[in-house]
N, C-alpha and C positions, 0 to 999 in steps of 0.2 A: 483531783486526789488520789494521790501513791502511798506504796506503806511507807514512805520516808514523812511522806505529814503526817498521818496517824501515827508515827510511831514520837514524833513532834509533840502532838496533841493529846500520846499516852502522858508523856512527860510531865506536862505542862497538867493537866488534870490532877497527876498524882503529888507532885511539888506545890500547886496550887502558889505559884509565883512565877515569873517570866524570870526571874535573873535567875534564883535556885535551878528550873528544867533548864536553862541556858548553860549552867555550870554542869549541870549533870551529863549532856549530851557534848559539852568540851566545845563550844560553841560562843557567837556573844549574843547578846539580848536585843538588838534592832533587828536583823534579819529573824530570830525566831518569831520576834511580834508580827513582820512582815507575812511570815508563810502563816499566823494563826488567822490572817485578816485574811488572808484569800481563799483560804478555807471557809471560814466562815464567809463569804463572797460567793462562793462556789454554789456553796451548798444551801446558800438562800436564807438561814438560821442563824440566832445566835448559840453559839456556844459555851460561852463564856461570860458570868457574873463578873465586873470589874468594882471590889472593894477597896479601894485603897492600892494598895500592894498586893492585895489576897485576891487569887480568882479565884470563883466558885462552880462548877456545872450549874447550868440551867436543863431544862429536862430533855431537849435536843440533843445538848453535850454529854446527858450521861448516856443517851440511847448510844450515840458514835460510839462511845468510852468503852463501854460493853461490847459492840463487834469490832471495833479497834483493836480491843486485849485478844479476841479468838482470833482474828485475822494475822495479827502478827504473831501469835505462839502457834498458829497452823503455817506460814513461812518457814517460823525455826523450824516444825517438827521438818519442811520439808528440806530446806538447807539441812540439814544434819541424817535425815535418809538417805540423798542423796552423793554425800559424804561418803558415810555405809556402805552405801552399792560399789561406790568407786573402790571404795578398801577391800570390797568382797567380802564385807560381813551378814549383808542382806541385799536379797536380790534373787534371781536363778540359774539355777546350773542344769545347762542341758546337753547332756554325752551320747553319741552314738557308739554302741560297740559289736565287736564283729564279733559274726556266730559262731566263729572259731573258738572263741574264748581267749579272756587275758586273765594271766596268771594273778590271783590277787588282786582282781577286781575291787570283790567284796568287803576286804579287808580293809582297800583305799578307800570305798565308799564311804564304810564306818568309820575310818578315822578322822575324811574331810566332813563327814555330820558331826561330830564329835567336834571339833573347831570351830564349826560354822553353822550353828544349832538353827541359824535365822535363814538359812539359804535353801530356798525349794529346791529337789532333785527332780529332775527327769529325765529320764535313760531309756534309750530308744536302742532296740535288738535289729542290726541284717548284714547284710553282704557286705563289704568294701566297696564294689560300688555303688552301691545304692547310697551309701553313707555317705560317700563322697558329694553326692548329688544335695541331697539334706541338709548339708555342712554350705553348699555353693547356694543355696533356698533359705538359708537362714534357721531353719526346722530345729537344728541342732548346732550349738556354736562347735564344739570339739568333739572329735570322734577317732576310737582305735583302729585302724584298717589296718589289712596287710598290704605288703607289698608281694609281685611286681603289680603297679597302679597307675594308670594315668593321674597327676594329681597336678594339672597344671594351673594356676593362679590361687592355688592351695600352699600354705605353711607347711611344713612337716619336722617333727623331729621323730627320729628315730631312740627306741627304746631297747631292743635287742634282737641277735640273732638268733635262728634256734633249728636243731637238723630234725628231718623227718623219720618217722618211727615204721616200721613195719608192725600191724597187730592181725594178730590171728589168735583162736583157741589152743592152736599147737606151740610148746614151746620153743623162739630160734634163736639161735644163738647171734646168727650172722647170717647175711641176708643182699645183696645187690639186687640190682634191678633187674637183671637178666635173669637170675633164679627165679623171677616173680612172671616168667614170660607167659606159664599155664595156670597162675594160680588166679582164682573167679576174683575179684578186686569190686567194693564198690566202692566209689569216688568222691572225694570228699567236695561240700559247694558243685555251682550246678555249671554248665559248659557257658564258657565266655569269658568267666571270673577267674581273676590273676592265681591262685590256689590252685585252683584245675590246671590251667595250661603250663604252670610253674610243672605240676607233677609228669601231667604230658610229652613237654619239650624234654625231661627228663631222660624221661624214655626213650626218645626219638634221637638223640643225639649216643644214646647208647646202642642204636639202631634195634629197638623190643618192639612189639606190639603187646601193648597190657591187656589183656584179657576183663575185659568191664561189663561189668554184668548188672552196674545200676550207680545210682547219682545220689547222694542226700548234702542237704545243707544246713541241717539241724544234725550238731554233731553227736546230743544224745542220744537220739533216736540213730543215728550212723552204726554207734557205738554195744547198742541196745540191738542191731540186725546183723554185728559180727560176733554178738555174744551167742545170738541163737541160731548160728552155723549155717548163713545164708552166705558169708565170704569174706572174704579179708580185707583190708584199707590199708593206706599210706595218710598220716596225719603228721603235723608238727605236733614235737615232744608235750609241749603244754596242756594240748587236748587229750592227751593221754592221763596225764597228770591230772586234770581237772576231771574228766569222764570216763577213766580208766576203772574196772573193778577186778576182781579176783578171779573171775575165771579167764580173761584174755591176758597175752600172752606181748611183749613186744622187745624190737629191738633197734637198733640204728640201722637206716639203710648205707650202706658206702659209701655212694655216690657224694663228695665232697659237696657237686654242684647244687644240688636237694637241700637247701636253704629257705626258711620262712623269715623276712623282718617283719617286727611288728612295730607301728609309731603310731601319734597321736599328729591329727592334720585339724587346721582352721584354717578363714578366710586369709588368704594374704593381702597385707596393706589395709587393712580394716581395725577399726576399734575392738578390743579385744576386753569382755568386762572383767568385772575385779573378782567377783568370784571363778571365772575361767581364766585368770592370772594366779591365782592362790592352789585349785587344783592342777595345774600345768606344772607349779613347782612340788605340791606334794607328790602326783605320780612321776617328777622326775628323782626325787629324794626317794622314793618310796622303792623304786626298781631298782635304784643303785645298789639299796642296803640288799634285796634280793638277787642279784647278783654277785 
C-alpha cells in the first residue's frame, strides 16, 4: 500500500463509481479496478460494497478512507512546505556576524524579515576566524567576515573595502602611522586574527613600533575604553560609524595599504538553502545602494 494506491481509493470512494473515478484520475478503468483488488487483498478486508455500478464503502473502507484523506493531505503539506523552503519563504536562516560590526546589518535583517516573515532567524556574533569554523561545521550557513582571512573551501563574495581611522578623545585632522609612534593604543580584536595582523603589518612596513597598551575584541567596549581616556585606537571607518560618540574624534590614517575588506562566506560546492540565497541577494542589493 502506497500513497498512489490511497489516492486511487479516495477517488473511488468519493465518486462511488469506478468509471467516474478513472476519468477523474485520467486513467482507464481496468487498471484502477486491479489496484482496488490488490489493495483489498493486501489488507485482507473488503473495502467496497458493489451495488451494480455503484460502489459504497464498507465499515472497513470508511476507516481507510478517513486515514487516507489525512495521509494524502499531510503529503501535500509536506510537498508544499518543501517547495516553500526551496523558494526561501520558509525555513531557518543562520548568519554569523563579525564583531567589528557590519554597517546597516539591522536594517538588512528587518527588510528580510518583512519580505520573508515565516523564516526563522539565527544570528551568531564572533570574530572572523571563529566564524569560518562555524561555517565549515555548518553551525551557520552564511557569515560576514573581515579580510585578510584564510578561507580555503569557502566561497567568498566581496561587499566593500574601507579605510581605517585613528580614534581618540582629542581632535586630530591628519595622522600617519609614524605620528602614532608614542601614542598608547588599544588594539581591536586579538592577536592571531586578520584585522590585528593587518594593523601590525602596516606599522611594520613603516618601520614603526606601536605602543600597545591593550587589546579588545568587543568594539563597543573598545570605544568606551577610548572614551574613558585609557588610550586611542585604530579601527575601520564603519566601527566608528556604529560605535562612535560625541566624545570621540576620528581622522583617516594616511597609509593607503591600511584597508579593511568586508565580505560574506559560505561553504563552497555545497547546497545553499532558499532562505540563504534570498538573504545573499538582499545583502548585495542593500550594500550596492548604500555604497
